[in-house]
C-alpha positions in Angstrom: -10.1 -3.6 8.0 -12.1 0.4 6.4 -12.8 0.0 2.8 -10.6 3.4 2.3 -7.2 1.4 3.7 -8.5 -1.9 1.7 -8.8 0.3 -1.7 -5.6 2.8 -0.8 -3.5 -0.8 -0.2 -4.8 -2.3 -3.4 -3.9 0.6 -5.6 -0.4 1.3 -3.8 0.1 -2.7 -4.7 -1.0 -2.4 -8.5 1.8 1.1 -8.8 4.2 0.0 -6.9 4.6 -4.1 -7.3 5.6 -6.1 -3.3 5.5 -3.9 -0.1 8.2 -4.2 2.5 7.8 -2.8 6.2 10.6 -0.4 6.4 11.8 1.7 9.4 10.0 5.3 9.0 13.7 7.1 9.4 15.4 4.8 6.9 12.0 5.0 4.4 12.0 6.8 1.0 9.1 6.9 -1.4 8.2 7.3 -4.7 9.5 8.2 -8.3 11.5 8.7 -11.1 12.1 11.9 -13.3 9.5 14.8 -12.7 7.2 15.3 -15.6 6.9 17.8 -18.3 6.1 20.9 -17.0 7.2 20.2 -13.3 8.6 22.9 -11.2 12.1 23.8 -11.2 14.5 22.5 -8.1 14.0 24.0 -4.7 17.2 24.6 -4.2 16.4 28.6 -3.3 13.1 28.0 -1.2 11.5 25.8 1.3 12.0 25.3 5.2 14.9 27.2 6.2 17.0 27.6 9.4 20.5 28.4 10.8 20.6 26.0 13.7 18.8 23.1 14.9 17.3 25.1 17.4 15.6 27.4 14.2 14.6 23.7 13.0 12.7 22.6 15.9 11.0 26.1 15.9 10.3 25.6 12.4 8.5 21.7 13.0 6.9 23.1 15.8 4.9 25.1 13.8 3.2 22.0 12.3 3.9 18.9 14.8 4.9 18.0 18.5 8.8 18.3 18.7 9.8 18.4 22.7 13.3 17.7 24.3 15.5 18.1 21.6 18.3 16.1 22.4 21.8 15.6 20.5 23.6 12.5 22.1 24.4 10.0 19.7 23.4 7.2 22.1 20.3 8.5 22.6 17.9 6.1 23.4 15.5 7.4 20.7 17.5 7.3 17.6 16.0 4.8 15.4 18.6 1.7 15.2 19.1 1.8 11.6 19.9 5.8 11.4 19.9 6.8 8.3 23.0 9.0 8.4 25.3 10.1 10.8 27.3 13.7 11.5 30.0 13.4 8.4 27.9 12.1 6.0 25.9 13.7 3.5 27.4 16.5 4.7 25.7 16.5 8.1 26.8 18.9 10.4 24.5 18.5 13.3 22.0 15.4 14.4 19.1 15.5 16.5 15.8 13.8 18.4 12.7 15.3 19.5 9.6 13.2 20.9 6.5 13.9 19.4 4.3 14.0 22.6 1.1 14.1 20.8 1.8 11.1 18.6 3.8 9.5 20.5 6.7 9.3 18.3 10.2 11.0 17.4 11.5 13.3 15.1 15.0 12.7 14.0 17.1 16.4 12.8 20.1 16.5 10.3 21.6 19.8 9.9 23.1 19.9 5.9 25.8 21.9 5.1 24.9 20.8 1.9 21.6 19.8 0.7 22.3 18.6 -2.4 25.8 16.5 -1.3 22.6 14.8 1.5 20.1 14.2 -1.4 23.2 12.4 -3.4 23.6 10.6 -0.6 20.4 8.9 0.3 19.8 8.3 -3.5 23.0 6.3 -3.1 21.8 4.5 0.0 18.2 4.1 -2.2 20.2 2.3 -5.3 22.1 0.2 -2.8 19.5 -1.3 -1.1 17.8 -1.8 -4.7 20.6 -3.6 -5.9 20.9 -5.7 -3.1 18.0 -7.3 -3.6 15.4 -4.7 -1.3 13.1 -3.5 -4.3 10.8 -1.7 -2.2 13.2 -0.2 -0.2 12.0 3.8 0.1 8.6 3.4 -1.5 7.4 4.7 2.0 9.6 7.9 2.4 9.8 9.7 6.0 13.0 11.8 4.7 11.5 15.4 4.5 13.8 18.0 3.4 14.1 21.5 3.4 16.8 24.2 2.0 19.5 23.0 4.7 18.2 20.2 7.2 16.1 17.3 6.7 13.8 15.6 9.7 12.6 11.7 9.8 9.4 11.7 11.9 8.5 7.7 12.9 4.9 8.2 12.9 2.8 8.2 9.9 0.6 11.2 11.9 3.2 12.8 12.3 4.5 13.1 8.5 0.8 14.1 7.3 0.9 17.2 9.8 4.4 18.1 8.0 3.4 17.5 4.8 1.2 20.9 5.5 4.7 22.6 5.6 7.4 24.2 3.0 9.5 20.4 3.9 9.4 18.1 0.9 9.4 14.4 1.2 12.3 13.0 -1.0 11.7 10.1 -2.9 14.3 8.2 -4.9 12.8 4.6 -5.7 12.0 4.5 -9.3 9.1 2.3 -9.4 7.6 5.0 -6.6 4.6 7.2 -8.1 3.2 10.5 -7.0 -0.4 10.5 -7.5 -2.7 13.2 -8.5 -3.5 15.9 -6.6 -0.3 16.6 -4.9 2.9 18.8 -5.7 5.9 17.4 -7.4 8.7 19.0 -7.9 12.6 18.3 -8.8 14.9 17.4 -6.4 18.4 18.8 -6.5 19.7 14.9 -8.1 18.5 13.6 -11.3 15.8 10.2 -10.5 14.4 11.7 -7.4 11.7 14.3 -6.4 9.6 16.2 -3.7 6.3 16.3 -2.8 3.6 16.6 -0.4 2.8 12.8 -0.8 2.6 11.0 2.5 2.8 7.2 1.5 2.2 4.6 4.3 1.7 0.9 3.6 -0.9 0.7 6.4 -3.2 3.2 4.4 -3.3 5.8 6.8 -0.8 8.3 4.8 -2.3 11.0 2.2 -5.3 10.5 0.6 -4.9 8.5 -3.1 -7.4 10.8 -4.7 -6.7 8.6 -8.2 -8.3 5.2 -6.4 -11.2 4.5 -8.6 -14.9 5.1 -7.3 -17.4 3.0 -8.8 -21.1 4.7 -7.8 -22.5 1.5 -8.4 -20.0 -0.6 -6.4 -21.4 -3.4 -4.3 -23.8 -4.8 -6.5 -26.8 -3.8 -9.5 -29.1 -1.2 -9.1 -32.0 -4.2 -7.8 -29.0 -4.5 -4.9 -28.4 -1.0 -3.7 -31.8 0.8 -4.5 -31.4 4.4 -5.7 -28.1 4.2 -7.2 -28.7 4.3 -11.2 -25.9 2.8 -13.0 -26.5 5.4 -15.4 -28.1 8.9 -15.2 -29.4 10.3 -12.5 -32.8 9.7 -10.6 -33.0 13.6 -10.8 -31.8 16.4 -8.8 -33.5 20.3 -8.5 -33.0 23.4 -10.5 -33.7 27.0 -10.7 -34.4 29.7 -13.3 -33.1 32.4 -11.1 -31.6 33.4 -7.5 -34.7 34.7 -6.5 -36.5 30.8 -7.5 -34.1 29.3 -5.5 -34.6 31.6 -2.1 -38.4 31.1 -2.6 -37.6 27.2 -2.8 -35.2 27.3 0.7 -36.7 29.9 2.8 -38.2 30.2 5.2 -38.5 26.0 5.8 -34.8 24.7 4.9 -32.5 27.5 5.2 -33.0 30.9 6.7 -32.7 33.6 4.7 -34.3 36.4 7.1 -31.4 38.2 6.6 -30.1 37.6 2.7 -27.7 39.8 0.6 -25.7 39.6 -2.8 -24.1 42.6 -2.7 -19.8 41.9 -2.8 -19.5 43.2 0.8 -22.1 41.0 2.2 -20.9 37.8 -0.2 -17.0 38.2 1.7 -18.4 37.9 4.9 -17.3 34.6 7.0 -16.5 33.6 10.6 -14.1 31.0 12.0 -16.9 28.3 12.2 -18.3 29.3 8.9 -16.0 28.5 6.1 -17.7 28.6 1.8 -16.3 26.5 -0.4 -16.4 29.2 -3.3 -13.8 31.8 -2.4 -12.9 34.7 -4.5 -14.7 35.7 -7.5 -17.5 33.5 -7.6 -17.6 33.8 -11.8 -14.2 31.7 -12.0 -15.7 28.7 -10.3 -18.6 28.6 -12.7 -21.1 30.0 -10.6 -23.3 33.4 -12.2 -25.6 34.7 -9.4 -24.5 34.3 -5.8 -26.0 35.7 -2.0 -25.2 34.8 1.2 -28.0 34.0 4.2 -27.6 34.2 7.3 -26.5 36.7 10.3 -23.5 38.7 9.0 -22.0 39.8 12.3 -21.3 43.3 12.6 -19.9 44.3 15.4 -20.1 40.5 16.5 -19.2 37.1 15.2 -21.1 36.3 11.8 -23.0 32.6 12.5 -25.8 30.2 10.8 -24.1 31.3 7.0 -25.3 29.6 4.4 -24.4 30.6 0.6 -26.9 30.0 -2.7 -25.5 30.1 -5.8 -27.0 29.5 -9.5 -24.5 27.5 -11.3 -23.3 28.4 -15.2 -21.0 26.1 -15.4 -21.2 22.7 -12.9 -17.7 21.4 -14.2 -16.2 23.8 -13.2 -17.8 24.4 -10.2 -17.3 20.8 -9.0 -13.5 20.7 -10.3 -12.5 23.6 -8.4 -14.1 22.2 -5.1 -12.9 18.9 -5.5 -9.3 20.4 -5.3 -10.4 22.4 -2.2 -12.0 18.5 -0.6 -8.9 17.0 -1.4 -6.9 19.8 -0.1 -8.4 19.8 3.2 -8.5 16.4 3.1 -4.6 15.6 3.5 -5.0 16.6 6.8 -6.2 14.0 8.2 -8.8 12.4 5.7 -11.8 14.3 7.0 -13.2 17.6 6.0 -12.8 20.4 8.8 -16.1 20.6 10.5 -16.1 24.2 10.1 -16.0 24.0 6.2 -19.2 23.9 4.2 -19.9 21.0 2.2 -21.0 22.3 -1.4 -24.8 20.4 -2.4 -25.5 21.0 -5.6 -28.7 20.4 -8.1 -28.6 20.5 -12.0 -27.8 24.1 -12.5 -28.2 25.2 -8.3 -25.9 24.8 -5.3 -25.9 25.0 -1.5 -22.8 25.8 0.7 -23.2 24.7 4.6 -22.0 23.5 7.3 -25.0 23.0 9.2 -25.7 19.2 9.4 -29.4 20.0 9.7 -29.8 22.6 7.1 -28.0 19.4 4.5 -30.7 17.2 5.3 -33.5 19.4 4.6 -32.0 20.2 1.5 -31.3 16.3 0.5 -35.2 15.9 1.0 -35.4 18.3 -2.2 -32.9 16.1 -4.0 -29.8 18.3 -3.8 -26.8 15.5 -3.0 -23.6 16.6 -1.7 -20.5 16.2 -3.8 -18.1 13.9 -2.2 -14.2 13.2 -3.0 -13.4 11.3 -0.6 -11.2 8.1 -2.0 -12.8 4.5 -1.5 -16.3 5.9 -0.3 -19.4 4.1 -0.3 -22.8 4.3 1.2 -24.9 1.7 2.4 -27.8 0.5 0.3 -30.8 2.9 0.2 -28.9 6.1 -0.4 -28.2 7.9 -3.4 -24.4 7.6 -5.3 -24.3 9.2 -8.4 -22.1 10.3 -10.8 -20.6 13.6 -10.6 -19.0 15.8 -13.3 -16.1 15.8 -12.2 -14.0 12.5 -12.3 -13.0 11.2 -8.5 -16.1 12.0 -6.6 -19.7 10.9 -6.3 -22.6 12.6 -5.4 -24.8 11.6 -2.7 -27.0 12.2 0.1 -25.2 9.9 2.5 -23.4 11.3 5.4 -21.7 8.9 7.9 -23.6 9.1 11.3 -26.5 8.5 9.3 -27.2 4.9 9.9 
């Protein structure tokens, strides 16, 4: 089993006690009362639809949903369905097929979403009282303002977690990890979130999973991984010094700019880590290298930073990276990776550029849960919890 899956499963066991396999459409998941400062109930916001057709069209923005059917005897409906028309204020039920992920999505139109949530909570509590203490730990009940959907496949659930639908969870032993939305449900004791819990570890990454830079043994067993401190990172006293360090061997800065209009340039293929006001990220000075495009699409873009607050930069970069990882556990190929030194950083999505920077002792901020590197690669503590600095990328060995 992949290390990430092992760690995710262990974390779930620790937090949630025993696990049991549940039918995806009757599953529910974590939580209890929302934490202090959580947003108020979302009865007045979220996904909205006036009909089953509109609900299907909304879901199609995020996942495949074909051949909608409303026949109560449709073979695609699960044997143990969540509820039926006439219960929990459900006025209409349908099912469509996710051909991409080879699963089904069941729809419930609700005249009263609070009544729907109350019905679901009663179901969860009844199952727990009957001895099934783990019922609802892996919820697939996504709710909006007036409809709910229950996908059968984890990958479908991950896609829907990017929408305004929220997973309704009423099992009091479950939790929503750090880094995910946690909002009040319309009934006490339940919570709404965008965290997809999964018994097989293929759900949303758990960013609270401990990461040990020295995992696997001592530094003598894993050369390049110090138990404490760092083997050294590059530094520069100015943006000009950083440019001189990189150009032309490692980063092509033939076209180089620092003005705000140029710094705002990006393209669908080259997207920076730092967005908006770079000073809010702890970046003091910033430059862009590459072809800025003009009438053509910009390309070969790399961003250079001098950093006044490395902890702030890494904290904000971690949030951005974790948001990206929620989709499928991988960083988008078009998204730049943040490589840092002591007081400098480079943002690039060019693998060859990154490998050159590793030779200069820059390290990549990796916040993937359960990450580890083979012996011989550097893995050091980052300035922010839940991440490491490394010169290893999958495919290097």
